[in-house]
Structure formats: structure tokens, C-alpha cells
N, C-alpha and C positions, 0 to 999 in steps of 0.2 A: 154711510157716515153722517153724523149730525152736522148742521150748519156750522161753519167755522172749523171743520175738521176734514181730513182726507185720509185715504188709505196709503200706507207707505210700505214698500217692499224692502226686505232685509236679506242680505246674504249672510249665511252662517258658515263659519269655518271651524268645525269641531267645537272645542270648548272656548274659543275666542269670542269676545263681545260681537254682537250683530253689527254689520256695516250697512249704512244706507245704500240701497241699490236702485231706487226709483220711486216715482209717485204714480198713483192710480187715480183717475178721475172717473166718477160714475155719473152718467147722464140720467135724466128723469125716467127714461124708458128702460133703464137697467143695464144698458151697454156700458162697457168700461174701456177707457183709453189708458194704456200704460206707457210711461216714459221710463225706460230702463237705462240706467247709467252704465257706461263701460266699466267692467270689473277688472282689476288687476288680478293676475293669477286665478282665472276662473276655474281651473282644474282643482284648486284647493277648496272650493265651495262644497259643503256637505249637505246643506239644506237651505231652503228659503222660508221666510215667514212674512206675513202681512199684519200690520197693526193699524190702529186708528190713532192718528197724530194731529196736532194743530195744523191749520192751513199753512202750506209751504213746507211742511215736513219737519223733521227733527234730526239731530245728530246721533241720537240713541233712542231706543224705544221708550216711550213714556206712557202710551195708552195700552189698552188690551190687545193681545195677539188674537186675531180672528181667523187665521189660517196659517198652518205650518206643515211642512212636509219635507222628507229627505230627497236629496238629489240622487237619481240613479242613472246609470248609463246603460244603453241598450246593447 
């Protein structure tokens, strides 16, 4: 992410708007630290996505989605 921005994790529940689920910090060496927020009703989550947001995060996605994928159970 560019200076002044960070990666944000989003929980997606079907066709409902994405919900903030945590922030990711990437170090200069490329390692990432994720702070994932507790989710209510985690069994309702159908996918996760990551977007680039202003530092500190956002209440809804404003930047580009850089990663998305469905949630599957084993």
C-alpha cells in the first residue's frame, strides 16, 4: 500500500455490504501483521476481501479490492 494507506480486511455475507474485519500492516521486508476483529455470526460469512484504504481504515470499502475469495469449510 502507498504511504498514508493500509490494507483492510472485509467480511462479506452474501449480498450484504462488506463489514470491516481488521487491518493489515506490511513491513518493509514484505511480512504482514493482521489484526482481525471479532466477528458476530462468523458462520454467516461467505467470503473475505482486502482493499487499500486510508490509514486507520474505513467503515466501508473506498479503495480498490486487491484480494477476494470465498470462504469454504473443510
